[in-house]
N, C-alpha and C positions, 0 to 999 in steps of 0.2 A: 629251319623255318617252322617245321611241325612241332618242335619242342617249345618254341616261344609261344605258340598259339595256346598252350596249356597254362600259361601264366598271365596274371592280370598285369597290364602295362603300367598301372599306377602303384599298387602295393607290392608288385613283383612276387606274388604268392601263387602257388599252384592251386587252382580252383577247378571244380567240376562244372558249375553252372556259370559260364562266361557268355558275354554278349559282344559281338563285333562292334567296334567303334563307329562303323558306318550305319548301324541301326539307329532308328529314331525313337524319341521318348514320347510321352503323352501329349506334349506340346508341339509335336512335329518338328523337333530340332535334333539333328544328328549329334551323337556323343562326341564325334570328332570335331564338329564345329565348336562345341563347348570347350573342349580341350585346347583347341587353337586360341579361342577367345581368352582363356585364362592364362595360357602359357605359350606365347607366340614363338619364343626362342627355341622351343623343342620341336623335334620332328615327330609326326604321328602317322606312321605308315598304315595302309588300309588293312593289313593283316593283324594289327593289334587288337586284343580283346580286353574287356574290362569286367570286373566282378560287380555283384549287386551292392556290396557295401561301399565300394568306391564310386558307384553311380550316385548313391545318396549324397556322399561328400562332394561330388562334382556338381550336383544341382545346387547345393548351398553355396559353393565357391562361385559358380556362374552367376547366381542372383546377386551376390555381394559385389563382385567386380562390375557387373552391369550397373548396379545402383551407384557405385563410385564414379563410373564414367559419365553417367547421366548428370550427377551432381557437378562434375567438372565442366561439362558443357553448359549447364545452367549458370554456373559462376561466371564463365566467360561471357555468356549472354548478358548477365547482370552488369558486368563491368562495361560492356558495350553500351547498354542502355543508360548507365550512369554518365558515361562520357558524352553521349548524345544529349542527355538532359542538361548537362552543364553548359552546353553550347546554346540550348534553347532558353534555359532559365536565366533571365537577366533581371536586374532590378533597375528601375528608372526613377531617378530622383528629380523632384520639382526644383528648378533653379531659383524659385522665389521663396519657397518655404521649407525646402529640403525634405518634404514628405516623400516616402518611398512607395513605389508601385511595382508590381510584378509584370504588368503588361503596358505596352506603349499606349494602347487605346485608353487604358485607365487613367494614365497621366494626361492624355488629351482632354478627356471629359473633366478631370479635376481642374485643369487650367481654365476651361470654359466656365465652370461653375463657380470656382473660388476666386479666380483672378481675372474673370471677364475677358479672357484671351480667346478671340474668335477663331484664330488660326494658329496652330502650333508653331511651325516654322516652314519656310519655303522648301528647303531641301534637307536631305538626311545628314549632310555634313554639319549644317547649322544646328540641327537637332542634337547631334553627338557632342557639340561643343558646350551645349547648355545643360546636358544631363550626364550623369556619371553612371556607368554600368558596372555592376559587381557580380561576380559569379557566386551562386548559392549552391550549397551541397544538396544532393538529391533528397536526402532524408529530413531536411530541416523543416520544421513546422513553424507557423506564425503564432507568436505568443499573444499579439494584441488584435483586438477587433478592428483597430484603425486600418489594418492592412488588407481588409476585405475589399476586393475591387468594387468600384462604383458601378460597374456595368451590370452587377447583379440586381441593382435597384431599378425600378421603373421610372422612365423619364420620357414623356411624350414630346419634349422639345428637341430631342436629338434626331436629326433626319437620318433616314436609311439605317436605323439602328439594327445591329446584327445580334443574334442570340448566341452568346458564348457559353451559357450555362449548360446546355444540352450537348455541347461539343466535347464529349468525354471519351477517353480511351477505355478499352476493355482488355484486362490482363488476367489470364487464367493460370492458377498455380498448377504446375506439372506434377506435383506430388499428391495433392488432395482435391484438385478441381475447383477450389474456391476462386471466385471472380472478384477482381478489384477494378475500380475506375480511377484510381490515383496510383501513380508509379511508386511514390514513397511508401504508401501503405503496402503495396505488393512486395517491395523489397524488404520492408520490416517484417512482414509475415514469413517470407522465405528464411530469413536469418533466425528469427526467434522460434519457429516451429519445426524447421526441417534441417537446415545446414548448421545452425547454432554458431554462426560466425559473429564475432564481435570486433569489427575493425576499428572502432573508435575508442582510443585509450586515453585515460586521464593522465596529464603530465605532472600531477601532484602525487597521486597514489597509483596503485596497480589495478584499479577498477577499469573494466572494459564494458562497452555497450554496443547494441546492435544498430542504434540510430544516433545521429549527431544531436538530435533534440534531447535524448536521454542523457548524453554527455554534458550538454549545456546546463540542464537542470542539476546534475551532479556537481558541476563546478560552482554553481550558485551556493550550494551547501558549504563548500570549502570557503567561499568568500563571504558567507553569511549574508547573501543578497536575497531579499524577499520583496520583489517589486510589485507583487499583486496584493493589494490591501482591501480587506472587507470594509465596505462603507457603513455597515451596521454596527460592528464591534471593534474595528481597528486591527484585527488579527491579520498578519501578513503571511504570504505563501511564496514558494519558489516558482510555481507555474500556474497558469490560468486554470488548468484542470482541477488542481487542488482547491482553488478559490471557488470554482463552480460547484463542486461537491460540498464544500463548507456552506455555501449559500442555501443548500437544501435544509440545513439545520435550522436556519432562521425562518424559512418558509413553514417548517414543522408540519408537512403534509403526511409524513409517515406512510409512504407508499410501499415500503418493503416489509412484508409480513413473514413471520417465522411459521413454517409448516408444522412445527412440533408443538409449540406453546401458544401460537396465535398472537404473540406480541408483535408490534409493528415498529419500524425504525425509519429514520430519514434517509439513510444512504445504504447502498448494497454492502459497502465495506463494514459498516457498523453491524449489519445483520450477519455477515460472515463471521465477524469476531464473536458475536453473541452465540452463534451455533457452536463455534469451537469451544468457547468457555463454559457454556451451560449444557450442551447436549452431546458432548463427545467424552469418551472415556479418558480420564486423566492419565492412564497408562500409555495412551497413544500420543500424548502431547510431546512434540519433538524438541522443545527447548529445555535442556537439562543443565542444572548448575553443576559445575565441575567440583565445587567445594563440598556440597552436601547432597548431591544427586536428586535434588528436588526438581519436579517437572513443572513446566509452565506452558500455557496455551499460545501465548504470543511473545514475540521477542522483547517488546518493551517491558513486560513483566520481569523477564529474566535480567535485563539490564538494571532495573531498579533493585531487584533482589541482590545482585552482585555488588551494588554500591553499599548495601547493608553489611556485607562481609568485609568490604574495604573500609567501612566507616565514613564514607563520603556523604556529607549532608550539604546539598547545593541550594536548598530552598530555606529562606529565612522569614520569620514573622516580622512584619514592619512595625509592630507595636512593642514587642518585648525582645526582639532579636534572637529568639530561640530558633535553632536550626532543625531542619527535617530532611528526610530522604526524598520525598516527592510532594507534588502540589496538593494531592488529596489529603495528606497529613496536615499541611498548612491550613487548608479549608476547614478541616475538623477542629484544629487548634484555635482558629479565630473565633469559634463559637464560645470559647472560654472567656473571651474579652467582651462578649455581648450578653446582656441579660434577657435576651429574647428566648422564650420557651414556647414554641408553637405546638408542641406535641403534648396533648392533655389526656389524662386518663378519664374515661367516662364513668368509671365505677367508683373511684374514690375522690374525695373532695380535696382540691388544692394541689394534686400531684401533677406537675408539669415538667417536661423534659426538653432539652435543647436538641436532641437527635431522635429520629424515629427508632433507632436501635435501643436507646434508653427506655422508650415507652414500651417496646416489645418485650424487653427484658423484665420490666416491672410487671407487665401483664402475665408473664409466665411464672415469675417467682411468687407474686402476691396472689394472683387470681387464678393461676394454672390455666391460662388461656393462650392460644397461639401454638405455632409449630416450631418456634425457635428453640434451638438446642443450647442449653446453658452449660458451659464448661466451668466447673467449679475450680477457681484458682487456688493455688497452694497458700495456706495460711502461715505466713512466716514473720509477721510483726506481732511480737508478744508484749503484753502490758507488764510493766515492771511493778505494778501495785497489786495486780490480781491475776488469776490464771488465764484470763481471756486472751485469745490470739486472733489476729485479723489478717485478711488477705491484702489489704491496701493500707498504706501509711496514713492517708488522710482519714481513714476510719479510726485508726489508732489515736490520732491527734484529737478527734472529736470525743472519743471515749475518755481520754485523759482529763477532759473538762469535768467529768463526773467525780474525779478524785480531787481535783484542785478547787472545784466550786466556781470556776470562771464561767461567765456567760457573756461571751464577746459580742453577740448579736443583739443589739438594743432596738426596742421599738422607738420610732422617731417621734411618736406622739406622747406616750406615757413612760418612756424610758425603761420599760420592763425588759429584763435580759433573758436570752435563750441560748442553749448550747448549739443548736443548729439553725441555719438561716431559714430552712423550711418552716420550722415552728414559728419563727418571727413573722414570716409572710402570712401564715395561716392565722396568727393572732390579729394582725392588722386588718385582715379581711373580715374576721368574725366580730371583733370588738369595736373597730373604728370604721368598718365598711369602706375601706380604701385599699387601693392596690399599692403594694410596696414598691418604692423606687430605690434600687440599689445604687 
């Protein structure tokens, strides 16, 4: 007995500074109670001692096992609440128009208002024959505003009207203390922030989600279903939340301001993307191309970039059928088919550009104004008649006119020819006082 008291009961090493397992820690808990809690199958006699290093390990193990058991109890409670809610949550369908309601009273009011039915039915059995009840999952959210119960609205014609709006439950998160008044929000919070459970699995791919609503939206992407359509521009979305945030773009209130550069945006997501792209170190961008190790701030940029490696061009110009990697390239290309030049230089006469970048580039090169950085391209197009070399093929072709004597751009009024279209337009403005129509 005396020899065992010189050894730690956990690491079984001979130590000088040992404490008896019946002593208590700073939280008034005996070491023996912690040992039994962590390992019930072993015996822990009162004469056992424990060293300081093992006390530290015991505290960590005790807290971990305690947290696991609390989570298990919470999961059991969640399952119980879900089962109870399945019993309570019923949908009631109108037997005349098949409209669905979550509450029997909502259906009663609907029948009085829409179908002029003063009394629903005499007894419960008749009522059950006329309406169908379907169980709803606890986490399911309503996509349409049509399912909002009528009893939320004011109606002075309903006698003995009861207030259902304030009849809310209060659920407190046992992990962080956050309070919820809707059980589905409470359950979604527990799964997404604490237990990280994803019980809802897609039957098409391996994706899993914490709520049935998230799974429903995911399946719509598989089926290419976009039932929510913007009435302003016709763009469609998979859920009402996306449509709501898209609507802020049309309102153009720009309520979300950047704290770094004071720019404002229509939605929080656009602001978040702006901060990542413009105010974060590119070294910290988490999306990396496996082919060239280039970093990107958002996933969509990486996807588009990878299509360039693969040579996939999914977007086509509807005028000339030329293909591009993304919509932005198509938009820039379409300006080539238009003669509109809205960007004009205020320092030189007649210089107009189709893009703002073209104007900025002109201002920097010709007038040395602006902060734009001009990267000089490699000159690889050499003239066969003289030593001159050009960076772009179209510049070489224009230069070749000086050797051939061709002047393909003719004035529409006096038939004078020019090497470049710019000089023809300038001639028509000065000599004939008319704007050129290409």
